[in-house]
C-alpha positions in Angstrom: 0.0 0.0 0.0 2.8 2.4 0.9 4.6 1.6 -2.4 1.4 2.3 -4.3 1.0 5.7 -2.6 4.6 6.5 -3.2 4.2 5.7 -6.9 1.1 7.9 -7.2 2.9 10.8 -5.5 5.9 10.3 -7.8 3.7 10.3 -10.9 1.6 13.3 -9.9 4.1 15.9 -11.1 4.3 14.1 -14.5 0.5 14.2 -14.8 0.4 17.8 -14.0 3.2 18.6 -16.4 1.3 16.7 -19.1 -1.9 18.7 -18.4 0.0 22.0 -18.6 1.7 21.0 -21.8 -1.6 20.0 -23.4 -3.2 23.3 -22.3 -0.3 25.2 -24.0 0.5 23.2 -27.1 -2.7 21.3 -27.5 -3.4 17.5 -27.3 -1.0 15.1 -28.8 -2.1 12.3 -31.1 -2.0 8.7 -29.7 0.9 6.7 -31.0 -0.1 4.3 -33.7 -0.1 0.7 -32.5 -2.1 -2.4 -32.0 -5.5 -1.4 -30.6 -5.1 -3.2 -27.3 -6.8 -0.5 -25.2 -10.3 -0.8 -26.6 -11.0 -4.5 -25.8 -9.4 -6.7 -23.2 -6.8 -9.2 -24.4 -8.5 -12.1 -22.6 -10.2 -13.2 -25.8 -9.3 -16.6 -27.1 -7.2 -16.1 -30.2 -7.4 -18.9 -32.8 -5.6 -19.3 -36.0 -7.6 -18.9 -39.1 -8.1 -21.7 -41.6 -6.2 -19.7 -44.2 -3.1 -19.6 -42.0 -0.3 -22.0 -42.7 3.3 -22.2 -43.5 3.9 -21.0 -47.1 5.4 -23.6 -49.3 8.5 -22.6 -51.3 7.7 -22.1 -54.9 9.5 -24.1 -57.6 11.8 -22.4 -60.0 9.2 -22.3 -62.9 6.2 -21.2 -60.7 4.2 -18.2 -61.6 3.3 -17.5 -57.9 5.5 -15.7 -55.4 5.9 -17.6 -52.1 3.7 -16.0 -49.4 1.7 -13.9 -51.8 -2.1 -13.6 -51.4 -4.0 -15.9 -53.7 -6.2 -14.3 -56.4 -9.1 -16.7 -56.1 -9.3 -16.9 -52.3 -11.8 -14.7 -50.4 -10.1 -11.5 -49.5 -12.5 -10.5 -46.7 -11.1 -10.1 -43.2 -11.1 -13.4 -41.3 -7.9 -13.7 -39.3 -6.1 -11.7 -36.6 -4.5 -8.6 -38.0 -6.9 -8.3 -41.0 -8.5 -4.9 -41.7 -12.1 -4.3 -42.6 -14.1 -1.1 -43.0 -16.9 -0.2 -40.6 -19.7 2.0 -41.9 -21.3 4.0 -39.1 -24.6 5.5 -40.1 -26.7 6.4 -37.0 -29.9 8.4 -37.5 -32.0 7.9 -34.4 -34.7 10.0 -32.9 -36.9 9.7 -29.9 -39.8 11.8 -28.8 -42.0 11.2 -25.8 -44.4 13.4 -23.9 -46.2 12.6 -20.7 -48.5 14.5 -18.4 -50.4 13.6 -15.3 -53.0 15.4 -13.2 -54.9 14.3 -10.2 -57.0 15.9 -7.5 -58.9 14.8 -4.4 -61.2 16.3 -1.8 -62.5 14.6 1.2 -64.4 15.6 4.4 -65.7 13.9 7.4 -68.2 15.2 10.0 -69.2 13.2 13.1 -71.2 14.0 16.1 -71.5 12.4 19.6 -75.0 13.4 20.8 -74.7 11.0 23.7 -71.5 10.1 25.5 -72.3 8.1 28.6 -74.4 11.0 29.8 -71.3 13.2 30.0 -72.1 15.4 27.0 -73.2 18.3 29.2 -70.2 17.9 31.5 -67.8 18.0 28.6 -69.2 21.4 27.5 -68.2 22.8 30.9 -64.7 21.3 30.9 -63.7 22.1 27.3 -63.0 25.8 26.6 -65.1 27.6 24.1 -68.1 25.4 24.6 -68.8 22.0 23.2 -71.4 21.0 20.6 -72.0 17.2 20.7 -73.5 17.3 17.2 -70.2 18.5 15.7 -67.7 16.7 17.9 -65.4 15.6 15.0 -64.9 17.3 11.6 -62.0 16.8 9.1 -61.3 18.2 5.7 -58.5 17.5 3.2 -57.6 18.7 -0.2 -54.8 17.3 -2.5 -53.7 18.1 -6.0 -50.9 16.8 -8.1 -49.8 17.8 -11.6 -46.7 16.6 -13.6 -45.4 16.9 -17.1 -42.3 15.6 -18.9 -41.1 15.6 -22.4 -38.1 14.1 -24.3 -37.1 15.2 -27.7 -33.7 13.7 -28.9 -32.1 13.3 -32.3 -28.8 11.8 -33.1 -27.1 11.6 -36.5 -23.6 10.3 -37.2 -22.3 9.2 -40.5 -18.7 8.1 -40.4 -16.4 5.4 -41.8 -13.5 3.8 -40.0 -11.1 1.0 -40.6 -11.0 -1.6 -37.8 -8.5 -4.5 -37.1 -9.4 -8.0 -36.2 -7.9 -8.5 -32.8 -9.2 -12.0 -32.0 -11.1 -15.0 -33.4 -13.6 -16.6 -31.0 -14.1 -20.4 -30.8 -17.3 -20.2 -32.9 -15.6 -18.2 -35.7 -16.9 -14.8 -34.8 -14.4 -11.9 -35.0 -13.5 -9.4 -32.4 -12.8 -6.1 -34.1 -11.5 -2.7 -32.8 -10.2 0.4 -34.3 -9.4 4.1 -33.6 -9.3 7.1 -35.7 -7.9 10.5 -34.6 -8.0 13.8 -36.5 -6.3 16.9 -35.2 -7.5 20.4 -36.2 -5.4 23.2 -34.7 -5.6 22.5 -30.9 -8.5 20.0 -30.9 -8.4 16.3 -31.5 -11.5 14.4 -32.6 -11.4 10.7 -31.8 -13.6 7.9 -33.1 -13.4 4.4 -31.6 -15.3 1.3 -32.5 -15.2 -2.2 -31.0 -17.4 -5.3 -31.1 -18.0 -8.8 -32.4 -19.0 -9.5 -36.0 -19.9 -12.6 -37.9 -17.7 -13.4 -41.0 -21.0 -14.0 -43.0 -22.0 -10.4 -42.4 -18.9 -8.9 -44.0 -19.7 -7.9 -47.5 -17.7 -8.7 -50.6 -16.1 -5.3 -50.5 -14.8 -6.1 -47.0 -17.2 -3.7 -45.2 -19.7 -4.1 -42.4 -22.5 -1.9 -41.0 -22.5 -0.8 -37.4 -25.9 -2.5 -37.0 -24.3 -5.8 -37.6 -21.8 -5.5 -34.8 -22.7 -7.3 -31.5 -21.7 -5.7 -28.3 -20.9 -2.6 -30.3 -18.9 0.1 -28.5 -18.9 3.3 -30.6 -17.4 6.5 -29.2 -17.1 9.9 -30.9 -15.6 12.7 -28.9 -12.6 14.9 -28.6 -10.1 16.6 -26.4 -8.5 20.0 -26.6 -9.4 23.6 -26.2 -12.9 23.4 -27.6 -13.8 20.3 -25.6 -12.4 21.8 -22.4 -14.5 25.0 -22.8 -17.6 23.0 -23.4 -17.1 20.7 -20.5 -18.6 21.5 -17.1 -15.9 22.4 -14.5 -15.0 19.6 -12.1 -16.0 21.6 -9.0 -19.4 22.6 -10.4 -20.0 19.0 -11.5 -19.3 17.6 -8.1 -21.6 20.2 -6.4 -24.4 19.4 -8.8 -24.0 15.7 -8.4 -23.9 15.6 -4.6 -26.0 18.5 -3.5 -29.2 17.4 -1.6 -31.1 20.5 -2.8 
């Protein structure tokens, strides 16, 4: 525990320095590499049926050893292959609800005879006592509520993803990242999920609606994103305030 705290204390200045550098120079692009941060690497990785040790070509062969065959399906099917994901989201939702209720109730009860003590109670109780109107209650309640949701989302993007794993049933785990930097702001698109090889088209593309467990993120970081984001202190106050 002490070693962990010491490591956090040692890394704190580095994190602060990175934040200051990003505020001054703008965000840096993520290094290009295998997309291991999008999906856990605990998936079972199997070799594709097309894998194999290339056989050396004879001297009079027309085919180069290790070259991709012309008549074999060129769609993504093994780890490291690339396919294109077409993201075309055009969703909208609109709901409107309203409720109204009211209630009025009243009770009047009298005790004309109370063990012969009705006249005595009038002397004891201040302000007099009327046995015919011994108990009287009234209550009024009203409730009104209204709510409405009007949401529209439209995203049309294309991204290349990499096959990172092949599941035992043959389905493919894909993931990909795309970053575009404009001045001091970086727009980042990430996609990950599981696809069936049968759903991949002949042009090696697949729609986002055919991705199971799809994880699609489109956001950014930089000056514009920082200005649009709610300050951390205000966000904490709004989240935990009891009022």
